[in-house]
N, C-alpha and C positions, 0 to 999 in steps of 0.2 A: 384480522391478523394481529398477533401480538409479537413484538420484536424486543429483544434485549441485546444491547450492544456491549460486548466485552472489549474494553479499551476505549475510554472517552478521551482519546487524543485527537489530533487534527482530523484524520479521516473518519474515525468513529463518530465524532461529533457532527461532521458534515452529513454523513449518511443518516444518522439518527435524527438530527434536527430537521432535515428536509423531509423525512418520512413523517415526523411529528407534525410539521406545518402543512403539508400538502396532501395527506391521506387521512383516512379514518383510523389508521393503525394506532395502537397503544405502544409507546416506546419507553423502555427503561434503559439505564446505563449502569455498567459496573466498571469500577476502576480501583487502582490500588495506590496511586500516587497521592500521598497525604496532603501536600500543599495544594494540589489541584482540588481535591475533595473539600478541604477546609475552606478554600476561597469561594468555591461555588455555593457552598452552604451559607457562608457569611453574606454573600451578595444576593442570594436568592435565585441563582441561575448562572448561565454562561453569557458573557458578552460576545456577540457575533458581529463582525464587520464583513463587508464585501469590497475587496480591493481597497482596503484601508479606510472605507467611508461607511456612513450610516450605522455606526456602532449602536447596538441595542441589546438589552438584556432579555434573554429567553429562558424562562424557567424549565428545568429538566428534573427528572427523577433519577438521582444518582445514589448508588450504594456501593459498599465494599462486598466482596464475595460472601463474607461471613454474615452480613446483615440481610442479604437478599433472600426472599422466599417466593419469588414470582415463578410463573410457569409459561414461558413464551412458546409460540409456535416455531419461531426462527431465532437462532442465535447469530448475530452478526459479529464477526471476530476481526478486530483490527488492533493487533499488538505488534510490538517489535519482535523479530524472530527470537532474540536472545531472552525475552521475558515471557514468551508464550507458555512454555512448559510449566513453569511455576503457577501462572495464572489459571491454566486449565486444571491443575491439581486442586487449587483453591475453590474452583467452581464445580468440581466433579459431582458433589452431592446434589447439584441442581439439575443435572442432565437426565432426561427421561427418554424412553424409547419412541415416543410419538413426536419428538422434536427433531428439527434439522439444523444444520450449521452451514452458514455462508461466510466465506472469507475472500477478500480481495487484497491480501497483504502482499508486499513486495517480496521478491525472491522465491526460493523454493526450500522447503523444510517444514512448513507449518502443517501441510496436509498429513504427513506422517504422524505428527503429534495429535492432530484433531481426530485421526482415525483410531486412536486408542480409546476414544470415548463415543464415537459415532460410527455406525456401519457405513460402508462405502455408498450404499444406496440412499443415505441421508446426508451426504456431503455435497455442497455446491461451491464451486470456485468462481472467482471473478477477476477482472483486471480493470483498473480505473486510470484513465488518462485525465486526471484533474488535479489541480494544485490547491493545497490547503496548508495553512501555517498556524501552529499553536504558538501565539505570542508569549504566553506565560500562563500560570495557573488561572483558570476561569476566563480565558480570553483567546478566541479563535478568529481567524480571518479566512473567509472563503475567497479564493482567487478566481477571477473570471466572472463575467456577467451571469445572471440567472440562466440556467440551462447550458452553461459552458461545460466542455469536457464530454467524453464518451466512456463507455464501459462495455465489456463483454461478460457474459456469465454462462456457465455450463455445469451440468451435473457430472459428478465424478464417474458415473456409469455411462455418460454420453447420451442418456435417454431423457427426453423432455417429459417431465411429470406435471401433475396438476399443481403441486406445491410450487414448482419452479415457475409455472405460468402465473400463479398468484403473486409471488415475489416480483416477477417481471412487471406485472401490472402496477404494483405499488412503486417500484423504481421508476416506471414511466411517469406516474403522477408526481413523483418527487423531482422531476426534471434531471434525472441522472443519465438519461439517454442510453438505456440498456439495449444490448443486442445478444440474442441467444446463439451460442456456438454449439457445434456437435462434436468438438474435439477438445477434450479437457486439457490434455498435456500440451497440445499445439497452441491452444489459447494462452495458457500460463507462460509458456516459453517465449511467446512473442513479446509479452510485457517484460520478462526478464532480460531479453536481448535489448529492448528499448532502454531499460534502466542501466544496463551494463555500459551503455554509451553515455547517456546524458548525466545520470546521477554520479557516475564515477568520475568523469572528466571535470564536471563542474565542481565536484568536491575537492579533487586534487589541486585545482587551480583557483578555487575560491571565487567562482564567477557565477553569474546568472545564466539561465538557459539561452537568453537572447545574446549575451556576450559571447557564449560559446559558439553559437551558430554564425555569428558575425565574422568569425575568424575564417579567412579564405580557404584554409585547409580542413575545416571542420567536417565537411561531407566526406572527404577522403579518409579522415580518421574514423568517422562513423562506419564507413563502408568496410574498412579493414576489420573492425570489431564484429560487424554483422556477418561478413563472409566467414570469419573464423568460427563464430557461433553456429551458423547454419551448416558449415562443414561437419562440426562435431555432432549436431543433431541428426544430420542425414546418416551418419555412421551408426547412430543409436536407434535409427528407425523412427525418429520423431519428425512429423510433418507439421511445420508451423502454419498458422492460419494466414499469414502474410507472405508474399514473395519477398525476396531480398530487396528489390526495388521499392516495394510498398513499405517495407520496414524503414528504409532510408527516408522516404518521403514523410513518414510519420514522425521520425526524429526531427526532420527539418520543419514541418508544419507546427508541431507543438512547441518547439523551441523558438521559432521565428515569429509565429502568429498567435498561438494559443496562450503560452505562458512565458513571454520573453523576459519578464522582470522577476521570475521565480527562481529562488535557490532550492534545489531539490532536497528531499527529506534527508538524504544521506549527509549533505552538507549541514543541514540543521542539527543533526545528531553530533557531528564532529565539532561544530562551533559551540555546542553546549557541554562539551567534554564527555559525551557518551560514545560508546563503541558503535561503529557503523555496521551495516548489514552486507558489506561487500563480499564476505565469505559465502553468502546465500545468493549472490547475484553473479558477479564475474567468477568468483570461486566455484560456484556450482557449475557454470558453463565449462570451466577448466576441468572439473571432475568428470563431467560427461565425456569430454574428449579423452582424458587419460583412461577411462574405463573402456574406451573403444579404440585404443591404440592410435590416438591422435592428440598431439600436444598443442593446446591453444596458447601459444607463447605470449601473445599480446594480453590475453585475459589473465594469465598467470602473473605477468609483469605488473599489470594494473592492480591486481589484488594486493600485491606487495606495496605498490605505489600508494594506495589509499591508506594502508596501515602505517606507512612511513609518514604520510600527510597527517594522520592522527597524532603521531608522536611529535612531529614538527610543530603542529598547532599548540600542543601542550607546552613545548619549549618556548614558543614565541609569546605565550599568554600566561606563563606561570606566575608572573607578578601582578596580574590583573586583579586578583582577589585580595591583594595585600593593601 
């Protein structure tokens, strides 16, 4: 199997490097962030740590879309929602009919963009409950011990194919702990609901996942958001792969035990002056509700809350660069 990762950020590097190290797969990377590309080429690879320790340099094959001429079996796509459309356009000349696309990005919106280049029977989605931090250009930190975290994957058609079995086998060898689901939308929505609690609240209050769950009212806050999201999904005919109680326990376990020291990716974006993906997470849940005559008042409020937090962060740190 040949893989090319579009988006050599935190999660793209984690998936690609683990595949490169633990399988026989050939892995390439495509990215467009010039400081990142320049740093990796200057130092001869990416510095990889695990839980801030054992930092080591790992060589990778990194290209811009315009430089690349490879022909992978599988495209692994890990971009920010706001950047994806432009990147896909830049890579469009590389896409061929025999290739498939896999993406485990946060939120909802990427599959509509990917489906402009790949037919539905060649698209595979995933969810990843694993923490990774891009410390800066050419420097990534895998959070959690080897084998930490879990993921689901599913074909957009809900049918298990030979190519999905092959990807699954490689993900297993790479210690990504995959599990195949038979409900594409339900699988994706379960992660969106998870992120709508942890990512959003940790970002608004600038705290780690462990600090969030240590608050005595955290489970009540999580349950309010979960119930609202599930009510909206039920009206839309979307059956999530977890029950409400299971979703709450997932939030609790990952925050308290899995990644208690982790700042979610949404906070990482805000703290670096980037726009967050809240419109594709809480905002998307609110949109499902509105489309089915149900107002997700808490999700709508938190969508505004994160945008206000973005603005406030800029106000508080406007002199930092001076």
